[in-house]
N, C-alpha and C positions, 0 to 999 in steps of 0.2 A: 464717584470718589468724592469724599469730603476732605478739604484741606483747611486747616485752622492754624493761625499763628497768634502768639501772644507776646507782648513786648517785655523785655527785661527792664530794670530800673537803675537809676543812681539815686542814692539817699544823701541828702545834703546835711541834715541834722536831726538829732533826736533818736538815732538808732540805739536800741537797747531799752528804750521806754515802751516799746511795743511787745516786750516780754510779759507774760502773765504775772510773773513774780513782782513786777513793778506796777503795771497799769491797774491791776486789780486793787491795789492799795492807794496809788497816788494819781492815777490817770496818766496816759502817755500822749506824746505829740511828736510826729515825724513829718518833716518836709522832704518830699521826693518827687521825682519825675520819671515817667516812662520814656524810653529812648528807642530809636529805630534800629534795634537789634532784637532778633526774635527767636523763640522756640516754635517749632512746627510739629504738627501731628497730621498724618495722612491716614484716612480710613477707607478701605475698599472691601467689598463683599468677597468672601472667600469661597472658592469652588469646591474645596474639600473640607472635611470635618475638622473642627478645632478653631481656636482663636490664636492667631499668630501675632507675636510682638517682636519687633526688630528695632533696635536703637543704633543709629549710626554714630551717635555721640559717644556712647560707652562701648560700642562694638559687642553688644550682647543681644541674644535672641532666645526666644523660648516659644513653646506652643502649649496653650492651656486646653484642657479637655472640653469638648463640645457639650453644651447644655448644663455645665456645672459651674458654680461660682468659683472663680480662681482662688487658690490659696495665696494669701498675702505674705509673700516671702521673696527673698532674693533668688535669682536675679530679677531686676525690673519690678521692684516692689511697688513703685508709684503707679505705673500703668495697671498693674494687677489690682491695686486698691481702687482705682477709678472704675475699672471694669466691674469689680465686685459690687460697688455701690449702685451702678446703673442696672445691673442684673437683679440686685435685691429689690429695687423699686418696681421690677417687672417691666422695665422699659426696653431692655436689650435682650433679644432672643437669637439674633443671627450669628452665624460664624463669620468672623471678619479678620482682616489683617490690619494691624496698627504699625505704622512706620514713624519713628520719632527722630528728630534731629534738631540741632541748635546752632546758632551763629556764634555763640560764646561757649567756652569750656566750663565744665563743672568746677566748682571751687573758685570761680572768678570774682565773687563778691557782688555780682550784678543780679542776684535773685533768680538764676536760671531754673533752679528746681521748682520754685513756685510758679514761674512763668510756664513751665512745662505742665504743671498741674492745671493751670488756668486753660491752656490750649487743649489739654485732654478733655476737660469738662465741656468746653465750648464745642469741640468736635463731636464728642459722644452725644451731647445734648441735641445738636443739629441732626445727627444721624438718627436719633430716636424720636425726632419731631417735637422736641421740647424747647421752649423759649425760656431761657434763664436770664434774669437781670444781673447787672454787674455785682450787686451786693450778694446775690445768691451764689454766683460763681466764686466770688472771693471767699465767702464763708465755707462753701463746700471744699475749696482747695485747702483752707485751714484745717477743716475736719479731717481730710485725708492725710495731710502731712503731720499735724500735731497730735491728733487723737488716734488715728488708725496706725500710723507709722511710728508714733511716739518720738518724733523729732523735737528736740528742745529748742525750737526756733520761735520767732515772733510772728506777727500778722502783717507787717508792713508790706512784704514782697507780694503777697497774694492780692492785696487791695490795690497796690500800685499797678500791677499788671492788668487786673480786671477792669479798672476804671480808665487807665491811660491818662495822659496829660500831666500837668504840674498840680500837685495837691498837698494840702495839709491833711494829714490823717490823725484823727483823735481817737484814742483807745481808752476804754473804761470797762468795768465789770458788766456794764449794761449793753455794751456793743461797740461798734466802730462807726465813726462818721468820716466820710471822705468829702472834703470841702475844696473844690477847684479854686486855684489862685488865678483870678482873671486879670492878667497883666496886659497892658497895651502891646500890640503886635511888635512895635519897634523895640520895646524893653525886652520882650521875650526873645526876639531875634538877637539882640545885643548880648543877652545873658548866654545864649547858646554859643555865640561866637567867642566869648571869653573863656569857655570851658574846654579843657583838653583832657583826654583819657588815654592812659598808657598801660599796656599789659606789662606786669613786672616779670612774668615767667614763673612766679611763685604761686602755688596753689595752697588752699587752706581747708581745714575741716571746720565748717561753721558750727556743726553740732557740738564738737568738743569745746570750742571757745564759748559758745552761748550756753551750753550746759553748765559750765563752771560759773558763768556770769549769773545765771538763774540762781544758783546756790548762794553766791556772794550777795546778790541783791536781797535775798530773804534774810541773810544773817548778819551782814556788815553795814553799819551806818555810813562808813566812808563810801562804799559803792553807791548807796542810796543818794548821798549828797552829790556825788559826781553826776549821777543820772538826772538829779534835779537841775543841776547847772546845764547839762546838755539839752534838757527839755526847754529851759529858758532861752538858750542860744538858738534853738530851732524857731522859737517864737520871734526872736529878734531878727533872724534871717528872713522870715516871712514879712515882717514890717519893713525891712530894708528893701526887699524886692518891690513891695507895694509902693514904696516911696521913690523907686527908681535909683536907689543908692547902691549901684552894683559893686563898686570897689569896697564899700563898707561890708557888703555881703561876703566878698572875698576874704576880708580880715576876720569875719565871724567864722568862716570855714576853718581858718587856721586855729582859732580859739577852740572850736569844737573838736578838732583833731588832737590838740594838746590835752583836752579833757579825756577824750576817748582812749588815748594811748596810756593814760594813767590807770585805766580800769584793770589791766592785766598785762603781764609781760608777754603774753601770746599775741597781743594786738599788733605789735610791730617787731621788726628785726633790725639788725645793724645795717643791712643793705637798704631796707625801706627808709630808715632814718637818713642814710647817706643820699639816696635819690631825692628825697623830699627837700633836704637842705640844699642840694645842688639846684633843684628847680627854683627855689626861692632866691638863691644867689643869682640865678639867671634872669629873674624878673617876675616870677609867679608871686602873687600876693598871698594866696592861701591854698589849701587843698586837704586831701585826706585819702586814706585807703578805703575803697568801697567795701561794703559788707561788714562782716564781723571782725575782719583784720587778719593779719598774719600772711597776707598774700593777695593775689587777685590783681585789681586795677588801681592805679594811682590817678585820682581825679585832681585837677588843678584849675584854679581860677587865675587867669593871666591876661594882663593888658595886651592888646593886639601888637604894639611895636616890639614887645619882648618875646613873642611866641616863637619866632624863628630861632632865637638863642636857646630857649627851653627845649624845643624839638631837637636841635642839633646836639645839645649836651646830653639829653636823656637817651637818644638813639645811639650815641656813641657808647653809652653804658649797657647797651643791649636791650633796652626797653622798646616796645613797638606801639606806635600810636593806633588807636581805634577811632576812626571817625564816626560821628553820630549826629543825629538831630533829635529834638524832642518829638516824642510820639504822641499825637493828639488822641488816638483811639486805643481802646483796650483790645481784647481779642477780636479777630476778624476771621470770618468763615466763608468759604466759597464751595460750590458744588460743581463737579465736572463729570460728564458722562464719557468715560474712556472705554 
């Protein structure tokens, strides 16, 4: 049995500049980190004909015909697309069972779809005896999601999961560069300790939000100007972290959120605005909704003495904290003989 896991991510700044409509013209910049919450893929050899796919997260299952490239369609279009690619290369011939699960729900804003794509590629690559570098895994994940499945998303999630760690991701028409942010251990630990993550209970459809943003990015100067500002803020966040100015980083998170929420009315809701205002009144310096917006998780930067008050006030509102640490590694794979 092959077991693979790939981390989800939190994006601090620059989200939206990883969309092709923006970076192909202006170049994009995202600051993000992988975290210790994962998507998992299990592969085992199947005793009967066919390829079985079972997702615990979506409660869907299907069986694809033995020896034939799967049709890329719902349900379970992403694993079908991954299987199809490996079969097209002539690497996958066996009848297998795939089991998929995730520590975070779909629509969380933590990049779980792309983390699942990365885990699928790492698992299938290992099963087929192929060693794939992080850049190859990330780009193949982008190919599956953006090209084959026609998802109007960016490239940050795939690269964040495939590389792991805290990175600056630079996007252009020529490709993607992942540049690790080498912070001293005490600064990295302090940053992690100052960050809180709360599930809002709201889900979002990132494809709908990002599809509209792609269109406005191509057509509207105002959207382009906002994304220019968000890219600059991401660069300032990077410099603040390198200088060890963590509270300044927190203020920049707030500025980035104010810019992001101006992109579209779908980015925030009255409930999200209320919870964010309450968190700041309770002592948080800055924060944002993770992912495209509209729901998912509320990320906050909060000084340690004020964290108890923030936790108390948000949990009383029905939000649930998700504990995490920064994930140093990208996808990890192990083999077990069961």
